C-alpha positions, 0 to 999 in steps of 0.5 A, spaced: 499 499 500 501 507 498 503 511 504 496 515 507 494 520 504 495 527 504 490 530 508 486 534 503 485 527 500 483 524 507 478 530 509 474 529 502 474 522 503 472 523 510 466 526 507 463 521 502 465 515 507 459 518 511 454 517 505 458 510 502 456 507 510 449 511 510 448 508 502 450 501 505 446 501 511 439 504 507 440 501 501 438 505 494 431 506 492 431 503 484 430 508 478 424 507 475 426 511 469 427 505 465 422 500 466 419 501 459 425 497 455 432 501 453 433 508 453 439 512 449 442 516 454 448 520 453 455 519 458 459 525 458 467 523 459 472 526 461 480 523 461 484 522 466 491 524 464 495 520 470 494 515 474 499 517 480 496 523 484 503 525 486 506 524 479 502 524 473 508 521 469 508 514 472 505 509 468 507 503 472 503 501 478 505 494 481 504 488 475 501 494 471 501 499 466 497 504 466 494 505 460 488 510 460 482 513 464 476 517 464 470 520 470 464 519 467 458 524 468 450 523 465 444 527 466 440 521 465 438 520 474 439 511 473 447 512 471 451 510 476 452 504 482 456 501 476 458 496 480 459 490 474 463 489 468 463 485 461 467 487 454 467 484 448 473 481 445 475 486 442 474 490 448 470 495 445 462 494 446 460 494 453 455 491 458 455 493 465 449 493 471 448 497 477 445 495 484 438 500 482 438 493 478 438 496 471 444 493 465 447 499 460 449 497 454 454 501 449 461 501 446 468 504 448 471 509 443 478 509 442 484 514 440 490 509 438 490 505 444 487 509 449 479 509 451 477 516 450 470 516 451 463 511 450 458 511 444 451 509 443 449 507 451 442 505 453 439 503 460 434 498 460 431 495 466 434 488 468 427 483 468 425 478 471 421 471 469 415 475 469 418 480 464 417 485 469 424 489 473 427 486 478 427 491 481 420 492 482 420 486 487 425 489 492 432 486 487 435 491 486 443 490 488 445 487 483 453 486 483 456 481 479 455 479 472 458 472 468 457 470 462 457 463 457 457 464 451 450 466 450 448 466 456 449 471 462 448 470 470 446 475 475 448 476 482 444 479 487 446 481 493 442 482 498 436 476 496 442 472 494 440 469 488 441 468 482 438 470 475 440 465 469 439 469 462 438 463 457 437 469 451 441 474 452 446 472 446 440 473 442 435 478 445 440 483 450 438 487 455 430 485 454 432 477 456 428 474 462 431 472 468 430 465 471 432 464 479 437 459 479 439 453 485 443 455 489 448 452 495 444 453 502 450 457 505 449 462 500 443 464 502 445 465 510 450 470 507 450 476 511 445 482 508 449 487 504 455 483 504 453 477 499 454 475 492 460 480 490 462 476 484 461 471 478 465 468 473 464 462 469 469 458 468 470 456 459 469 449 458 477 449 456 479 450 463 479 446 469 473 446 472 471 447 466 463 449 466 463 451 473 460 458 475 465 461 481 460 466 486 465 469 492 461 473 497 463 480 499 466 478 505 461 472 508 467 469 513 468 462 515 470 461 521 477 462 520 475 468 519 476 468 510 471 470 505 467 464 503 466 461 495 462 457 491 463 452 485 456 451 483 454 447 476 461 443 473 465 437 475 466 438 483 461 444 486 462 445 493 464 450 497 471 452 498 474 460 501 479 466 498 484 467 504 482 474 506 489 479 508 489 486 510 481 487 512 480 487 504 473 485 502 471 482 495 468 486 488 470 483 483 473 477 479 474 475 472 479 470 468 485 471 465 487 468 458 491 463 462 485 461 466 487 464 472 483 469 477 484 475 478 480 478 485 478 485 485 479 486 492 477 493 495 479 496 503 474 501 507 476 504 514 474 512 515 481 512 518 485 510 513 480 511 507 479 507 501 485 502 498 485 497 492 489 491 490 488 486 484 490 478 486 492 472 481 489 465 484 492 458 480 485 455 478 488 449 479 489 451 486 481 452 486 476 445 489 471 444 495 474 445 501 480 448 499 483 456 502 487 459 496 490 465 496 495 469 492 499 474 489 499 481 489 499 484 483 497 491 484 495 496 489 493 503 489 489 508 495 487 516 494 494 518 492 492 514 486 486 516 482 480 511 485 474 511 488 469 505 489 472 500 484 467 494 485 468 491 476 473 488 473 474 485 467 480 481 462 481 481 455 487 479 450 489 484 445 490 481 437 497 483 439 497 479 446 497 484 451 493 482 456 488 489 457 484 489 465 477 495 466 475 497 472 469 501 473 467 504 479 460 505 484 459 511 486 454 509 490 449 515 487 454 520 492 456 527 488 461 526 493 463 520 489 466 518 481 463 513 476 471 511 473 474 507 468 480 505 469 483 501 464 491 497 464 495 492 461 497 486 465 505 486 464 508 480 464 513 477 470 
């Protein structure tokens, strides 16, 4: 972790912390603006010149190289709260979801290899099996998304349910989600600390065909983070070793199959920090306690916010690109940020 944030940073974050804590305690009411179907919205992007606030010329941060970033704003009242993100193979088309139960889709615009804006953005309600928005039944804390070809899975934290969208590849955001059976232990996860990250393992990898779901802060007796293998060759429970009071906010798979886990730490004294760990997929099995090397850490001396979404893709020339998005909790004191990095091979 870098040094404790400067006083101005800490003062700014202490105020934001109060808003964040209040949001976590009482929840955020779902938006009704997009209930009738997809609607086009305009998103304004302000470039982030450098990731380090101390030295914007720095580009190397742990095992990552900063490529570019944006601060995003929109007049659309439901924009924000972005908790999960998935990109297409080309890194242009994106699907994101907010914790108010809305989809956001669109296209990233690049100048060379640097992201400079968002185009063709649409917002739409996440629909249940009955065709109604899931937010209408109180299932609006949608925090995670996993893709298996044309099938999408969405994790809903406060009720600890997983919806499967069989026709997502054909119908897009108009697809309807059906709850799937989940292990009993998922239903017992703590309120607002439940399912936070999901990935689907391709069938040519170890654990192929498995949906991996990880809790934000569901702890076992040893204080490690509870995680679940759903379907696949060896369903069951495993845990991720919890270190330094970090919680899990998302996960993604590298082309090699290894799991990247995005983590965050929140403290009124130290502010916020984020970290990415790399966990060997081969180490995951029912009953295992897994851990991995730290690839990246940042704090408020860097350009971060409440980073909650992570995805990975490989470019045609072989670069491994990481994209992160932040959840602003619909607070004027926080930001919706999009950050992109290149993984530097060790």
